[in-house]
N, C-alpha and C positions, 0 to 999 in steps of 0.2 A: 313501742318499737323495742325489739329485743336486742340484747348485746350483740348477737350474731349478725343481725341485719345492720346494726351500726358499724360493726367492724367490716362488713362487706361493702357497705357505702364508702367508708373511709378508704378501703383498698381500691374501690372503683375510682374514686376522686383522685387518689395518687397515680393510678394508671393513666387517667385522663390528662393529668398535668404532665406526666412523663411523656405522653403521646403528643401533647401540644408542643413541648419543648423539642422533641425529636423532629417534628414537622417543621417547626421553625428552623432548627439547625440544618435540615435537609433543604429548605428554601434558600437559606444563606449560602450553603455549599454549592447549590445549582447556580445561584447569582454569581458567585465567584468563579465558577467553572465557565459559564457563559461569558463573562468578562475576559477571562484568560483566553478562551477561544477567539474572541474578537481581536485581542492584542496580538495573538499568534498570527492570525490572518493579516493584520496590519503589518507585522514585521516580515512575514513571508512576501507580501506585496512589495514592501520596500526593498527587500533583498533581490527580488526579481527585477525591480527597476535598476537598482545598482549594477547587477549582472549585465543587463541589457546595455547600460550606459558604458560598462567596461568593454563589452564586445564591440560596441560601436566605435569606441575610442581606439581599441586595438586595431580595428579594420581600418579606420581612417589613418592611423600612424603607418600601417603596412602599405596602404595605397600611397601615402606621401613618400615613404621610403622608396616604393617602386617608381614613383614619378622622379624622384631625386636621381635614382640610379639611371633611369632613361635619359634624364637631362645630362648627367655626367657623361655617359656613353655618347650622347649626341655632340657635346662640346669636344669630347676627345676625337671623335670622327671628323668634326669640322676643322679642329686644329691640325690633323694630319693632312687634310685636304689642302688647308692653307700652306703648310710646310712643303707639301709635295708640289704645290703651285709655285711657291718661291724657288725651290730647287730647280724646276723647269725654267722658270723666268731667268735665274741667274746663269744657268748653263747656256742659254740662248744668247746672252749679251756677252760681248767682248769687253774686257776691262783693260785691254792693252792701251786704249786712249787715255785711261786714267793714269797711267804710269809715265807718259810722255812729259 
């Protein structure tokens, strides 16, 4: 075997080793990329769940506040009716007998 053939084989072996290392590095990068994609998908899913929970909580609180406001208005209306009824009742009775 000539020196030229030997040098060519050595160069080919060097290229093959470099190619093998690059392929290995590519596989490792691909693995890390796939892992990152899965982690990102999980994070997005969790974010969506938290957003949905937030919207549900906000809606529930708004409904509760609306119900509370309605209750307050109903109580106020009933209080007015009670006071109006008392005024009518008091005006219909004569208190002159109490002063005798």
